[in-house]
C-alpha positions in Angstrom: 100.3 33.4 88.6 103.1 35.9 87.8 100.5 38.7 87.4 98.9 37.9 90.8 102.3 37.9 92.5 103.1 41.2 90.8 99.8 42.7 92.0 100.3 41.5 95.5 103.9 42.8 95.5 102.6 46.3 94.4 100.0 46.3 97.1 102.5 45.3 99.8 104.9 47.9 98.6 102.2 50.6 98.8 101.2 49.4 102.2 104.8 49.6 103.4 105.2 53.1 102.1 101.9 54.3 103.8 102.9 52.6 107.1 106.4 54.3 106.9 104.8 57.7 106.3 102.4 57.1 109.2 105.0 55.9 111.7 108.2 57.8 110.9 109.5 59.9 113.9 108.9 63.7 113.6 106.3 62.9 111.0 105.3 65.3 108.3 101.7 64.7 109.5 102.5 66.1 112.9 104.5 69.0 111.4 101.6 69.8 109.0 99.2 69.7 112.0 101.4 72.1 113.9 101.6 74.5 111.0 97.8 74.4 110.5 97.2 75.0 114.2 99.6 78.0 114.1 98.0 79.4 111.0 94.5 79.2 112.6 95.8 80.8 115.8 97.3 83.7 113.8 94.3 84.2 111.6 92.0 84.3 114.6 93.6 87.5 116.0 94.6 89.4 112.9 91.4 91.3 112.4 91.7 95.0 113.6 89.3 96.3 116.2 88.4 99.8 114.8 85.7 102.3 115.1 87.0 104.5 112.3 89.6 104.6 109.5 93.0 105.6 110.8 94.7 108.4 108.9 98.3 107.8 108.0 100.8 110.2 106.4 103.9 108.7 104.8 107.1 110.4 103.5 109.2 110.3 101.3 109.5 109.3 97.7 108.7 106.6 95.1 110.3 104.8 92.3 110.0 102.0 89.7 111.6 98.7 90.6 112.8 96.3 88.0 113.2 92.8 89.3 115.4 90.0 88.0 117.6 87.2 89.2 121.1 88.5 90.0 122.7 85.6 88.1 121.2 86.9 84.9 123.0 90.3 85.3 126.1 89.8 87.3 129.3 87.7 87.0 130.8 86.0 90.0 133.9 87.5 91.7 135.4 86.2 94.9 135.1 88.6 97.8 135.1 88.7 101.6 134.5 92.5 101.9 131.9 95.1 101.3 133.5 98.1 99.6 130.8 100.4 100.9 130.9 102.6 97.8 130.2 101.3 94.3 131.9 103.2 91.5 132.8 100.3 89.1 131.9 96.7 88.2 134.6 95.3 90.4 133.2 97.0 93.5 129.7 96.0 92.4 130.7 92.3 92.2 132.5 92.5 95.5 129.5 94.0 97.3 127.0 91.5 95.9 129.2 88.5 96.7 129.7 89.8 100.2 126.0 90.1 101.0 125.0 87.0 99.0 127.2 84.7 101.1 125.6 86.1 104.3 122.1 86.0 103.0 121.8 89.7 103.9 119.6 92.3 102.3 121.5 95.5 101.1 120.7 98.7 99.3 123.5 100.7 97.7 123.9 103.9 95.6 125.9 103.4 92.4 128.3 106.3 91.8 128.4 105.6 88.1 125.4 106.5 86.0 126.7 104.7 82.9 127.2 101.4 84.8 123.8 101.6 86.4 122.0 102.3 83.2 123.8 99.4 81.5 122.7 97.1 84.4 119.1 98.2 84.1 119.2 97.7 80.3 120.6 94.2 80.8 117.9 93.4 83.4 115.1 94.6 81.1 116.2 92.0 78.5 116.1 89.1 80.9 113.1 86.8 80.3 110.7 87.1 83.2 112.0 90.5 84.4 109.2 92.6 85.7 108.5 96.3 86.6 106.6 97.3 89.8 106.0 100.4 91.9 108.6 100.7 94.6 110.3 102.8 97.3 109.9 102.5 101.1 107.3 105.2 101.5 105.3 104.3 98.4 105.1 100.6 99.3 104.1 101.4 102.9 101.5 103.8 101.7 99.8 101.2 99.5 100.0 98.6 102.3 98.3 101.1 104.7 95.6 101.6 102.2 95.1 97.8 101.8 94.8 97.6 105.6 91.9 100.1 105.5 93.6 103.4 106.3 93.3 106.8 104.6 96.7 107.7 103.4 98.7 110.8 102.4 102.0 110.1 100.6 104.7 112.6 99.9 106.4 111.7 96.6 107.2 113.1 93.2 106.4 110.8 90.3 105.3 110.5 86.7 101.5 110.2 85.9 102.3 106.7 84.8 103.6 105.7 88.3 100.7 107.5 90.0 98.3 105.0 88.5 99.9 102.2 90.6 98.4 103.6 93.8 95.2 102.8 95.5 92.4 105.5 95.3 92.7 105.8 99.1 96.3 107.2 98.7 96.4 110.9 98.1 99.8 111.8 96.6 101.4 115.2 97.1 104.7 116.4 95.7 104.2 117.1 92.0 105.3 115.5 88.7 108.6 114.5 87.3 109.5 113.7 83.7 111.3 110.5 84.7 110.8 108.2 87.7 113.8 107.0 89.7 114.6 103.4 89.0 115.8 100.7 91.5 117.3 97.5 90.3 116.3 94.6 92.5 118.6 91.6 92.1 117.1 88.6 93.8 118.3 85.2 94.8 116.7 82.2 96.4 117.6 80.1 99.5 120.2 77.5 98.6 121.2 79.2 95.3 124.9 79.1 94.6 127.2 81.9 93.6 130.7 80.7 92.9 131.7 78.6 95.9 129.0 80.2 98.1 125.4 79.1 98.9 122.7 81.6 100.0 121.5 80.7 103.5 118.1 82.4 102.7 116.2 84.1 99.9 117.0 87.8 99.8 117.8 90.8 97.5 120.5 93.2 96.6 119.1 96.7 95.6 121.0 99.2 93.4 119.9 102.7 92.6 121.2 105.9 91.0 118.4 108.2 92.1 118.1 111.9 91.2 114.8 112.8 93.0 114.4 110.7 96.1 117.7 111.5 97.9 116.8 115.2 98.1 113.4 114.5 99.6 112.0 116.7 96.9 108.4 116.2 98.0 109.0 117.4 101.6 107.7 120.9 101.3 104.5 119.9 99.5 104.0 117.1 102.0 104.4 119.5 104.9 101.9 121.9 103.5 99.3 119.1 103.3 100.0 117.6 106.7 98.3 120.2 108.9 94.9 119.9 107.1 95.2 116.1 106.9 95.7 115.7 110.8 97.1 112.2 110.7 96.9 109.6 113.5 100.3 108.4 112.4 103.2 110.0 110.6 105.6 107.5 109.0 109.1 108.7 108.0 111.0 106.4 105.6 113.2 106.4 102.5 116.1 108.3 104.1 118.4 105.5 103.1 118.3 107.1 99.6 120.6 109.8 101.1 123.2 107.2 102.0 126.5 108.0 100.2 124.7 110.3 97.8 127.0 113.1 96.4 125.3 116.1 98.0 126.8 119.5 97.8 128.2 120.6 101.2 125.5 121.3 103.8 122.6 120.3 101.5 121.8 117.0 103.2 122.0 118.4 106.7 119.6 121.2 105.6 117.1 118.7 104.3 117.4 116.5 107.4 116.8 119.5 109.6 113.5 120.0 107.8 112.6 116.4 108.5 113.4 116.9 112.1 111.3 120.0 112.3 108.4 118.2 110.6 108.5 115.4 113.2 108.8 117.9 116.0 105.8 119.9 114.9 103.4 117.0 115.1 100.7 117.2 117.8 100.8 114.8 120.6 97.7 113.1 119.1 99.8 112.1 116.1 102.3 109.3 116.7 105.5 109.2 114.7 107.1 106.0 113.2 110.5 105.8 111.7 111.2 102.9 109.3 114.9 101.9 109.1 116.6 100.4 106.1 120.1 99.3 104.9 122.5 102.1 105.7 126.3 101.9 105.0 127.5 105.5 105.8 128.3 106.0 109.5 128.0 109.8 109.3 124.4 109.6 108.1 123.4 106.9 110.7 125.0 108.9 113.5 123.0 112.0 112.4 119.8 110.0 112.4 120.4 108.6 115.9 121.3 112.0 117.3 118.8 114.2 115.6 115.9 112.2 114.0 115.2 109.1 116.0 114.6 111.0 119.3 111.5 112.5 117.6 110.0 109.1 116.9 107.5 107.1 119.1 108.0 103.9 117.1 110.8 102.2 115.1 110.5 99.4 112.5 113.4 97.3 111.2 114.8 93.8 110.4 117.4 91.9 112.4 120.3 93.3 110.3 119.1 96.9 110.7 118.7 96.3 114.5 122.3 95.2 114.8 123.4 98.1 112.7 121.5 100.6 114.9 122.9 99.1 118.1 126.4 99.2 116.7 126.0 102.9 115.7 124.6 103.8 119.1 127.2 102.0 121.2 130.3 102.2 119.0 129.5 104.7 116.1 130.4 101.9 113.7 128.2 100.4 110.9 127.5 96.7 111.2 127.1 95.6 107.6 125.8 92.0 108.1 124.6 89.9 110.9 123.2 86.4 111.5 120.5 85.8 108.9 118.5 83.7 111.5 119.3 85.1 114.9 118.1 83.5 118.2 115.0 85.2 119.7 116.9 85.9 122.9 119.6 87.8 121.0 117.1 90.0 119.2 115.2 90.7 122.4 118.4 91.7 124.2 119.3 94.0 121.3 115.8 95.5 121.3 116.1 96.3 125.0 119.5 97.9 124.6 118.3 100.1 121.7 115.2 101.0 123.7 117.2 102.0 126.8 119.8 104.0 124.8 117.4 105.9 122.7 115.1 106.7 125.7 118.2 108.1 127.5 119.2 110.1 124.5 115.7 111.5 124.1 115.7 112.9 127.6 118.6 115.1 126.7 116.9 116.7 123.7 114.3 119.4 124.1 111.0 118.6 122.4 111.8 115.0 121.9 109.4 112.1 122.2 109.9 109.0 124.3 110.3 105.8 122.3 107.4 103.5 123.1 107.4 100.9 120.4 109.9 98.8 118.5 109.0 96.2 115.8 111.7 93.8 114.6 110.8 91.4 111.7 113.0 88.5 111.0 112.7 85.5 108.7 111.5 83.2 111.4 109.5 85.4 113.8 108.1 88.8 114.7 109.0 90.7 117.9 107.1 93.8 119.1 108.1 95.8 122.2 105.6 98.4 123.6 105.6 100.5 126.7 102.9 99.5 129.2 100.2 102.2 129.3 101.3 103.7 125.9 98.7 104.4 123.2 99.9 101.3 121.2 97.2 98.7 121.5 96.7 95.1 120.3 100.2 93.9 120.1 98.9 90.4 119.7 97.0 91.3 116.6 99.9 93.3 115.3 102.3 90.4 115.6 99.8 88.1 113.9 99.2 90.5 111.1 102.9 91.0 110.5 103.6 87.3 110.6 100.9 86.5 108.0 101.9 89.4 105.8 105.5 88.1 105.7 104.3 84.8 104.2 101.7 86.3 101.9 104.0 89.0 100.5 107.0 86.7 99.8 104.8 83.9 98.3 102.7 86.5 96.4 99.4 85.1 97.6 96.4 86.4 99.5 96.3 83.2 101.5 98.8 81.0 103.3 99.4 77.6 101.8 100.7 75.2 104.4 102.3 73.1 101.6 104.5 76.2 101.0 105.1 77.0 104.7 108.0 76.2 107.0 108.2 76.7 110.7 111.8 77.8 111.5 111.2 79.1 115.0 112.1 76.6 117.8 109.5 74.9 120.0 110.6 77.2 122.9 112.8 80.2 123.3 114.7 82.1 126.0 113.6 85.6 126.8 117.3 86.7 127.1 120.8 85.4 126.7 121.4 86.3 130.4 121.9 83.4 132.7 118.7 82.2 134.4 116.4 83.8 131.9 112.9 82.5 131.5 112.1 80.0 128.7 108.9 80.4 126.8 107.2 77.4 125.0 105.6 77.8 121.6 101.9 77.0 122.0 100.7 76.1 118.5 97.0 76.8 119.2 97.8 80.2 120.7 101.1 80.9 118.9 101.8 84.5 120.0 103.7 84.7 123.3 103.5 88.0 125.3 104.7 89.0 128.7 105.5 92.1 130.8 108.9 93.0 132.3 110.9 95.9 133.7 113.5 97.5 131.4 115.5 100.4 132.8 112.7 101.4 135.2 110.0 101.1 132.6 107.3 98.4 132.3 107.4 97.0 128.8 105.3 94.4 127.0 107.0 92.0 124.6 105.2 89.8 122.0 106.8 87.2 119.8 105.0 85.5 116.9 106.3 82.7 114.7 106.4 83.2 110.9 105.3 80.5 108.6 108.2 81.0 106.2 107.3 80.9 102.5 109.3 78.1 100.9 108.4 79.2 97.3 109.6 82.8 97.4 108.3 85.0 94.6 109.8 88.2 95.9 111.5 89.4 99.1 111.9 93.1 98.1 109.3 95.3 99.9 108.7 92.6 102.5 109.9 94.6 105.5 107.9 97.7 104.3 104.7 95.6 104.0 105.3 93.8 107.3 105.9 97.0 109.3 102.9 98.8 107.8 100.5 95.8 108.3 101.7 95.4 111.9 101.4 99.0 113.0 98.1 99.5 111.2 96.7 97.2 113.9 97.9 99.4 116.7 96.5 102.9 115.6 
């Protein structure tokens, strides 16, 4: 009798659990169905429509990245400021704590070779630490190759690092005896550091480069460009010049060569500039005044967008921003940057008109293009960028809905301005696009949700992969 009662009780308990799962409000079943529908909608439009392989030239630089968890290398120190310059372990801890508490990505030059070498040595000894090819230009070059492009990369590296590249990537720049090394200190969402908790997974990058800041491959890259005849020239890696101790006038001379290289490209070749984490106002102001006016397209994350807007409007660096900003806020910032840089370009002889901006955030992708410009297939680009974000961070070729989180709201405003239109998220056709007027120019805006990876394997290189994958759909 007791055994029968026990069995009946177990069956009733199981039934109650199943009914609760089935009936609970905001059910996981419904959420899973939404995620699966969004995934199908993104995959349906991510295939490029091409008649030939695009040719992409990417400058400048490459490095070896060593990845480890920050906790295994650093010790906690309370801080509410970013010292900007890192010369000792106290400034290092202050900088890391500052960015960790905001969940913000950062990249900083360490003005102390002994300190940097010690940190790399410590990282190498951590169980699970790994080495991979890195650097903005190098990562983007490999991604373009994966997306079916023929690629020319300007970078100096050792023969060992050269082996990390796809056969479709032609590297010019020559050899070095030792590759530059970047230390990638990662942390996960919800991880604690002293009294702080990370609002999202991210990374803090340290370097003490010798080769990359001088753009040492630039001349060889330029020599190969004319014969290569690229459809797209990508300029990236200039963040390595940030706070680097150049001799007087050297950095400006190198940047003038970059400007000249961009200016020399035929109208058939579009030019894309990939932003990164900059801390030095002088360098950012130079880029805004002299480099960006020669770009057709810009790629960046939400933090870099805010920094760019701050430099343009106030000539101040904005070190961190909201780690998950509203769509309306990002769209407004994109419009402001678009308008300001277009006006600036009109005052510079030989400049190009900005016709594309891609902003990638944790929760969504936003792509702005000028109506009638050569940029095509913004829907496919937004889908490809969104799917690449999940796949890269999860380290998987496919999207596992069990490891996916939809953070974007079920609807969003197109602007923070009063009376702005509200756009619903259609899960079966998840990319929302519309035309509007911006400063007398018709632009097209597309917003796509990201199925955020909840089991992050790496965040470093995410932006470079996302930008490359997205723009590869539009050339």
